[in-house]
N, CA, C and O of each residue as an XYZ file, in Angstrom:
460
protein
N       3.053     42.829    -33.057
C       2.635     43.560    -31.873
C       3.738     43.450    -30.824
O       4.442     42.443    -30.753
N       3.879     44.482    -30.022
C       4.877     44.495    -28.951
C       4.546     43.411    -27.923
O       3.382     43.054    -27.739
N       5.553     42.905    -27.274
C       5.365     41.906    -26.212
C       5.918     42.480    -24.915
O       6.892     43.233    -24.923
N       5.292     42.121    -23.810
C       5.782     42.537    -22.504
C       7.219     42.042    -22.363
O       7.477     40.868    -22.626
N       8.161     42.888    -21.961
C       9.562     42.459    -21.858
C       9.726     41.226    -20.965
O       9.021     41.070    -19.969
N      10.662     40.361    -21.336
C      10.864     39.099    -20.609
C      11.383     39.307    -19.192
O      11.259     38.408    -18.360
N      11.962     40.473    -18.898
C      12.470     40.747    -17.548
C      11.349     41.053    -16.559
O      11.590     41.109    -15.354
N      10.131     41.250    -17.050
C       8.993     41.627    -16.203
C       8.260     40.383    -15.722
O       7.962     39.481    -16.505
N       7.977     40.347    -14.432
C       7.203     39.250    -13.839
C       5.901     39.803    -13.294
O       5.874     40.897    -12.729
N       4.824     39.052    -13.460
C       3.518     39.403    -12.914
C       3.387     38.697    -11.565
O       3.473     37.471    -11.498
N       3.180     39.458    -10.496
C       3.027     38.869     -9.167
C       1.573     38.477     -8.941
O       0.662     39.225     -9.295
N       1.356     37.304     -8.353
C      -0.004     36.873     -8.053
C      -0.519     37.488     -6.761
O      -1.731     37.584     -6.568
N       0.378     37.907     -5.870
C      -0.033     38.557     -4.633
C      -0.718     39.880     -4.970
O      -0.092     40.765     -5.553
N      -1.979     40.027     -4.617
C      -2.742     41.233     -4.893
C      -3.392     41.265     -6.260
O      -4.045     42.248     -6.609
N      -3.226     40.195     -7.050
C      -3.820     40.140     -8.381
C      -5.338     40.009     -8.272
O      -5.842     39.263     -7.432
N      -6.058     40.728     -9.115
C      -7.528     40.611     -9.171
C      -7.968     40.898    -10.593
O      -7.317     41.667    -11.301
N      -9.062     40.291    -11.018
C      -9.600     40.625    -12.333
C     -11.117     40.653    -12.289
O     -11.746     40.038    -11.428
N     -11.692     41.383    -13.239
C     -13.146     41.453    -13.348
C     -13.514     41.554    -14.819
O     -12.850     42.238    -15.597
N     -14.591     40.856    -15.188
C     -15.076     40.843    -16.569
C     -16.319     41.719    -16.677
O     -17.234     41.629    -15.859
N     -16.335     42.562    -17.695
C     -17.475     43.449    -17.924
C     -18.056     43.156    -19.303
O     -17.420     43.425    -20.323
N     -19.263     42.607    -19.328
C     -19.954     42.321    -20.579
C     -20.834     43.486    -21.021
O     -21.511     43.397    -22.045
N     -20.829     44.574    -20.260
C     -21.662     45.714    -20.616
C     -23.138     45.363    -20.556
O     -23.900     45.720    -21.454
N     -23.541     44.672    -19.516
C     -24.921     44.192    -19.398
C     -25.906     45.357    -19.423
O     -25.776     46.321    -18.670
N     -26.884     45.243    -20.299
C     -27.984     46.200    -20.364
C     -29.156     45.626    -19.592
O     -29.539     44.475    -19.803
N     -29.722     46.412    -18.708
C     -30.813     45.940    -17.855
C     -32.022     46.845    -18.059
O     -31.923     48.071    -17.996
N     -33.152     46.219    -18.302
C     -34.402     46.950    -18.510
C     -35.412     46.498    -17.468
O     -35.786     45.327    -17.411
N     -35.844     47.439    -16.650
C     -36.850     47.130    -15.648
C     -38.210     46.956    -16.329
O     -38.536     47.688    -17.263
N     -38.979     46.016    -15.874
C     -40.308     45.739    -16.409
C     -41.364     46.307    -15.459
O     -41.115     46.460    -14.263
N     -42.541     46.617    -16.000
C     -43.636     47.105    -15.157
C     -44.044     46.050    -14.130
O     -44.414     46.375    -13.001
N     -43.973     44.819    -14.528
C     -44.281     43.721    -13.620
C     -43.315     42.577    -13.894
O     -42.950     42.337    -15.044
N     -42.912     41.892    -12.881
C     -42.013     40.754    -13.055
C     -40.541     41.151    -13.007
O     -40.171     42.275    -12.667
N     -39.743     40.185    -13.360
C     -38.285     40.347    -13.252
C     -37.735     41.184    -14.422
O     -38.268     41.138    -15.530
N     -36.694     41.926    -14.166
C     -36.063     42.763    -15.187
C     -35.427     41.894    -16.267
O     -35.014     40.766    -15.996
N     -35.347     42.416    -17.486
C     -34.662     41.732    -18.580
C     -33.218     42.212    -18.617
O     -32.924     43.370    -18.318
N     -32.326     41.305    -18.989
C     -30.911     41.644    -19.113
C     -30.359     41.020    -20.377
O     -30.792     39.947    -20.797
N     -29.387     41.712    -20.988
C     -28.682     41.146    -22.128
C     -27.282     41.748    -22.169
O     -27.073     42.888    -21.754
N     -26.321     40.967    -22.675
C     -24.960     41.507    -22.774
C     -24.850     42.465    -23.959
O     -25.453     42.232    -25.006
N     -24.097     43.515    -23.796
C     -23.828     44.467    -24.879
C     -22.728     43.926    -25.791
O     -22.702     44.225    -26.985
N     -21.820     43.127    -25.223
C     -20.695     42.572    -25.973
C     -20.662     41.051    -25.841
O     -21.070     40.502    -24.818
N     -20.171     40.371    -26.888
C     -20.041     38.914    -26.815
C     -18.783     38.504    -26.048
O     -18.750     37.432    -25.444
N     -17.754     39.345    -26.067
C     -16.545     39.114    -25.279
C     -16.439     40.214    -24.231
O     -16.685     41.383    -24.530
N     -16.075     39.849    -23.012
C     -15.973     40.883    -21.976
C     -14.685     41.690    -22.092
O     -13.691     41.224    -22.650
N     -14.719     42.897    -21.561
C     -13.494     43.651    -21.317
C     -13.063     43.216    -19.919
O     -13.778     43.443    -18.943
N     -11.898     42.593    -19.831
C     -11.395     42.092    -18.552
C     -10.330     43.064    -18.050
O      -9.332     43.317    -18.725
N     -10.560     43.602    -16.858
C      -9.607     44.516    -16.234
C      -8.913     43.779    -15.101
O      -9.557     43.157    -14.256
N      -7.582     43.860    -15.098
C      -6.772     43.168    -14.094
C      -6.005     44.190    -13.260
O      -5.309     45.050    -13.800
N      -6.138     44.087    -11.953
C      -5.294     44.841    -11.023
C      -4.064     43.971    -10.816
O      -4.185     42.816    -10.407
N      -2.880     44.513    -11.094
C      -1.699     43.668    -11.038
C      -0.482     44.445    -10.566
O      -0.439     45.675    -10.606
N       0.507     43.678    -10.118
C       1.810     44.228     -9.766
C       2.838     43.573    -10.673
O       2.925     42.347    -10.755
N       3.617     44.409    -11.354
C       4.721     43.931    -12.166
C       6.004     44.103    -11.367
O       6.138     45.050    -10.592
N       6.960     43.175    -11.562
C       8.209     43.227    -10.812
C       9.389     43.074    -11.762
O       9.365     42.252    -12.678
N      10.426     43.886    -11.527
C      11.709     43.717    -12.201
C      12.787     43.688    -11.121
O      12.579     44.177    -10.010
N      13.949     43.106    -11.462
C      14.978     42.863    -10.449
C      16.168     43.800    -10.494
O      17.181     43.542     -9.844
N      16.065     44.897    -11.259
C      17.177     45.850    -11.257
C      16.690     47.191    -11.791
O      15.664     47.280    -12.464
N      17.461     48.233    -11.469
C      17.151     49.550    -12.001
C      17.286     49.540    -13.521
O      16.513     50.199    -14.217
N      18.262     48.795    -14.040
C      18.430     48.680    -15.487
C      17.199     48.094    -16.158
O      16.778     48.568    -17.214
N      16.610     47.044    -15.539
C      15.386     46.448    -16.084
C      14.224     47.436    -16.026
O      13.401     47.492    -16.939
N      14.162     48.215    -14.944
C      13.093     49.215    -14.851
C      13.253     50.265    -15.946
O      12.281     50.615    -16.616
N      14.473     50.770    -16.131
C      14.714     51.779    -17.161
C      14.454     51.219    -18.558
O      13.959     51.928    -19.434
N      14.789     49.950    -18.761
C      14.517     49.294    -20.038
C      13.006     49.179    -20.270
O      12.529     49.393    -21.385
N      12.255     48.840    -19.215
C      10.797     48.771    -19.313
C      10.219     50.148    -19.628
O       9.335     50.274    -20.476
N      10.716     51.176    -18.947
C      10.235     52.537    -19.206
C      10.469     52.939    -20.660
O       9.612     53.572    -21.276
N      11.630     52.572    -21.210
C      11.925     52.870    -22.615
C      10.983     52.099    -23.533
O      10.500     52.641    -24.527
N      10.720     50.825    -23.197
C       9.773     50.011    -23.970
C       8.386     50.651    -23.946
O       7.739     50.771    -24.986
N       7.928     51.063    -22.758
C       6.604     51.679    -22.640
C       6.539     52.979    -23.439
O       5.534     53.260    -24.092
N       7.598     53.760    -23.388
C       7.630     55.043    -24.102
C       7.669     54.835    -25.615
O       6.913     55.465    -26.355
N       8.559     53.945    -26.070
C       8.828     53.820    -27.504
C       7.949     52.791    -28.211
O       7.491     53.037    -29.327
N       7.709     51.657    -27.588
C       6.992     50.563    -28.249
C       5.475     50.664    -28.110
O       4.736     50.312    -29.030
N       5.015     51.148    -26.954
C       3.555     51.208    -26.752
C       3.088     52.631    -26.444
O       2.170     52.842    -25.651
N       3.730     53.588    -27.080
C       3.300     54.989    -27.073
C       2.975     55.532    -25.685
O       1.860     55.990    -25.433
N       3.938     55.478    -24.804
C       3.763     56.034    -23.466
C       2.849     55.201    -22.576
O       2.263     55.721    -21.626
N       2.725     53.922    -22.878
C       1.887     53.043    -22.053
C       0.452     52.945    -22.522
O      -0.360     52.293    -21.867
N       0.110     53.579    -23.649
C      -1.283     53.572    -24.117
C      -1.546     52.572    -25.230
O      -2.701     52.249    -25.510
N      -0.492     52.076    -25.871
C      -0.654     51.159    -26.995
C      -0.871     49.719    -26.550
O      -0.827     49.399    -25.362
N      -1.107     48.865    -27.532
C      -1.395     47.451    -27.278
C      -0.115     46.623    -27.267
O       0.859     46.949    -27.946
N      -0.136     45.540    -26.479
C       0.967     44.591    -26.425
C       0.398     43.204    -26.163
O      -0.726     43.070    -25.681
N       1.180     42.166    -26.482
C       0.767     40.795    -26.203
C       0.930     40.513    -24.720
O       1.972     40.795    -24.129
N      -0.119     39.951    -24.128
C      -0.125     39.652    -22.692
C      -0.571     38.210    -22.501
O      -1.600     37.797    -23.036
N       0.203     37.447    -21.739
C      -0.165     36.065    -21.452
C      -1.011     36.029    -20.193
O      -0.552     36.418    -19.119
N      -2.255     35.561    -20.324
C      -3.169     35.488    -19.189
C      -2.801     34.313    -18.289
O      -1.924     33.518    -18.627
N      -3.463     34.206    -17.158
C      -3.144     33.142    -16.201
C      -3.335     31.744    -16.784
O      -2.659     30.803    -16.367
N      -4.255     31.597    -17.749
C      -4.470     30.280    -18.359
C      -3.532     30.014    -19.534
O      -3.648     28.983    -20.196
N      -2.595     30.943    -19.800
C      -1.604     30.756    -20.851
C      -2.000     31.319    -22.205
O      -1.197     31.291    -23.137
N      -3.231     31.833    -22.337
C      -3.683     32.436    -23.585
C      -2.998     33.791    -23.776
O      -2.870     34.562    -22.825
N      -2.562     34.077    -24.988
C      -1.977     35.382    -25.291
C      -3.053     36.256    -25.912
O      -3.665     35.886    -26.915
N      -3.282     37.425    -25.307
C      -4.314     38.353    -25.779
C      -3.716     39.746    -25.926
O      -2.781     40.107    -25.212
N      -4.268     40.533    -26.866
C      -3.865     41.934    -26.926
C      -4.292     42.638    -25.632
O      -5.406     42.438    -25.147
N      -3.405     43.455    -25.088
C      -3.680     44.129    -23.817
C      -3.132     45.548    -23.871
O      -2.313     45.887    -24.725
N      -3.604     46.365    -22.941
C      -3.058     47.714    -22.775
C      -3.181     48.104    -21.309
O      -3.978     47.537    -20.562
N      -2.371     49.090    -20.914
C      -2.449     49.616    -19.559
C      -3.571     50.642    -19.517
O      -3.618     51.544    -20.353
N      -4.467     50.514    -18.562
C      -5.598     51.437    -18.443
C      -5.057     52.834    -18.169
O      -4.349     53.053    -17.187
N      -5.391     53.765    -19.035
C      -4.952     55.150    -18.887
C      -3.456     55.350    -19.048
O      -2.960     56.453    -18.819
N      -2.721     54.310    -19.437
C      -1.275     54.420    -19.567
C      -0.561     54.600    -18.234
O       0.605     54.993    -18.198
N      -1.263     54.313    -17.137
C      -0.746     54.590    -15.795
C       0.106     53.430    -15.277
O      -0.387     52.313    -15.118
N       1.390     53.702    -15.013
C       2.326     52.719    -14.473
C       3.012     53.394    -13.289
O       3.778     54.339    -13.478
N       2.743     52.916    -12.054
C       3.251     53.550    -10.832
C       4.341     52.678    -10.195
O       4.048     51.595     -9.688
N       5.577     53.137    -10.217
C       6.721     52.384     -9.699
C       6.983     52.692     -8.232
O       6.764     53.809     -7.763
N       7.456     51.679     -7.524
C       7.987     51.842     -6.171
C       9.115     50.821     -5.996
O       9.221     49.865     -6.765
N       9.946     51.029     -4.989
C      11.060     50.119     -4.759
C      10.996     49.574     -3.342
O      10.645     50.290     -2.404
N      11.335     48.317     -3.198
C      11.434     47.691     -1.883
C      12.890     47.519     -1.477
O      13.186     46.843     -0.492
N      13.793     48.123     -2.226
C      15.217     47.981     -1.944
C      15.783     46.751     -2.633
O      15.052     46.006     -3.285
N      17.066     46.541     -2.490
C      17.788     45.399     -3.064
C      17.612     45.322     -4.577
O      17.711     44.238     -5.152
N      17.350     46.459     -5.231
C      17.231     46.482     -6.684
C      15.890     46.042     -7.235
O      15.690     46.067     -8.450
N      14.970     45.641     -6.377
C      13.655     45.170     -6.825
C      12.725     46.368     -6.995
O      12.588     47.193     -6.092
N      12.086     46.453     -8.167
C      11.125     47.510     -8.470
C       9.766     46.890     -8.752
O       9.657     45.879     -9.445
N       8.724     47.521     -8.196
C       7.350     47.047     -8.376
C       6.532     48.134     -9.056
O       6.660     49.312     -8.721
N       5.700     47.747    -10.001
C       4.825     48.694    -10.694
C       3.377     48.255    -10.504
O       3.012     47.122    -10.817
N       2.559     49.168     -9.986
C       1.122     48.924     -9.860
C       0.475     49.347    -11.174
O       0.662     50.473    -11.635
N      -0.290     48.432    -11.772
C      -0.916     48.705    -13.066
C      -2.314     48.117    -13.115
O      -2.674     47.247    -12.322
N      -3.087     48.611    -14.062
C      -4.337     47.982    -14.463
C      -4.132     47.600    -15.922
O      -3.733     48.426    -16.742
N      -4.408     46.353    -16.230
C      -4.241     45.834    -17.587
C      -5.622     45.413    -18.070
O      -6.348     44.715    -17.361
N      -5.987     45.844    -19.291
C      -7.272     45.404    -19.830
C      -7.060     44.645    -21.129
O      -6.202     44.974    -21.948
N      -7.883     43.614    -21.278
C      -7.874     42.797    -22.488
C      -9.315     42.619    -22.952
O     -10.256     42.841    -22.191
N      -9.472     42.220    -24.199
C     -10.783     41.847    -24.702
C     -10.861     40.340    -24.623
O     -10.128     39.638    -25.319
N     -11.745     39.838    -23.779
C     -11.879     38.400    -23.584
C     -10.924     37.856    -22.576
O     -10.925     36.654    -22.310
């Protein structure tokens, strides 16, 4: 499986994640509603900013996204905050770049993993 290029850094500033177990909820005629998870592992969606330190690194990342993960839609190995490596993909293949100058490029992404 493809791996996120080593030149890419995940910034913790603005990082957020949420787990979705697909909870099914059934209202009862009387008493509290029943709930159960649809999945045993959640789909975890992460709002994140990726950073590279040069235009060359950005262009290399763009080539990786185009060629290795089919335009940003394919799966790649992603190391989570606890160090676990999980298969991941960019939600909708959407990678939005901006520059702060001095060769630094930032990409706003949503990354989803199973578990």
